[in-house]
N, C-alpha and C positions, 0 to 999 in steps of 0.2 A: 500465124502459123506457131511462132514462138511460144505464145500463151498457151497452145493446146499441147505443145511438146512438154512444157515445164509442168502443166497439170496432170499429164499422163505419168511422167516420171515420179513425180511428188506422190500422187496418188498410189502409185503401185508400191512404192517404199512404205507409205505409212499404212496400207492395206496388209502389210506383212507382220504389222505388230499391234495395230489398233484396230477396234470395231470397224464394221463396214461405213458407219456414217462419217469415219475420218476423210472419205473422199470428198466431203464439203470444205474442208479445210484449205486445200491448195487453191479451190475455186475462190473462195473469199479472199484469200490473201493475194493472190494474182490478178483477181478482178480489181481490187483497189489499187494495186501498183500500176497495172496497164492502163486501167480507167479508160476503156474503150466504149463506145456508143452502146446503149442498151441492147440492142438487138444483136450487134456484133459479139458483145460479152457473152451473151446466152448461148448464142451459136457454136463459139468456139469451146466454151465450157462443156456444153451438150456433146460436141464431136469429140472431145478428148476422153469422156467416160463411157460414151457409147462405143467408142473404139477399144478401149482398155476392158470394160467388163465383157464386152460382145466376144472378143477375141480370148479371154480367159474362159468364158462360159463355152465357148466352141472348141477350145482346146480340151477341156474336161470331157465335153461331150464326145469327141473323136478318141480321147485316150482310153475311156472306159466304154467304147463302142455303144455309146447311148443308153446305156442302162439307167445311169441316175436322172439324166433328163426325161427319160420315157417314163420312169416313176413319178417324177415331178409333175408331167405332164397329164398323168392319170390322177393325181392328187387334185391339181387345179382344174380339171376337166377341159383342157385346151386342147386335145386332140393330137398335136404334133409335138415331138421333142425340140424341134427346131425352132418352133413358136415359143417354147420356153427360153431358148437363147436369146431370141429376139426381144422378148419381154425384159430379159435381165439386162439387156444392153440399153433398153429405153428407160429402165428406172434408175440406172446409174447416169445416165445422160441427164435426166431431168434434174437429179439431185445436184450434180455438179454445174449444170446451165443455170439453175436457179441461185446457187451459191456464188456463182461468178457474176451474175447479175447483180445479185446484192451487194457484192462487194464494190461493184463499178458505181452502183447507185449511191452507197454510203458516202464515197468519194466526193461525189457532186453535190452531196446535201450541203446546204450553206450552214455555216457554224456560229450564227448570231444567238447566243443565249441571254441577250439583255436588254 
């Protein structure tokens, strides 16, 4: 749970100043530091950004009465603006989950160069 909280806070702060892909940086770092098992690392990293990006997308959807998400739903031909919010959350979760998994697996890699 601490892993998820740290990723959420750090990713939120990085997203204020850096491009969208900066959400992978906390996952890599904290996945390496916490070094949980593969499935656990992926799950906690996925949950962190699923909640963060899903919450932010839902906030934007509610704040502008669904105008933006409705237009994006039309462009993507998905039908429902809420589905756009869900897709956003899943994409953020996948990026962070895979980054956290990568950080965890790098820590487990043997360092024999020779």
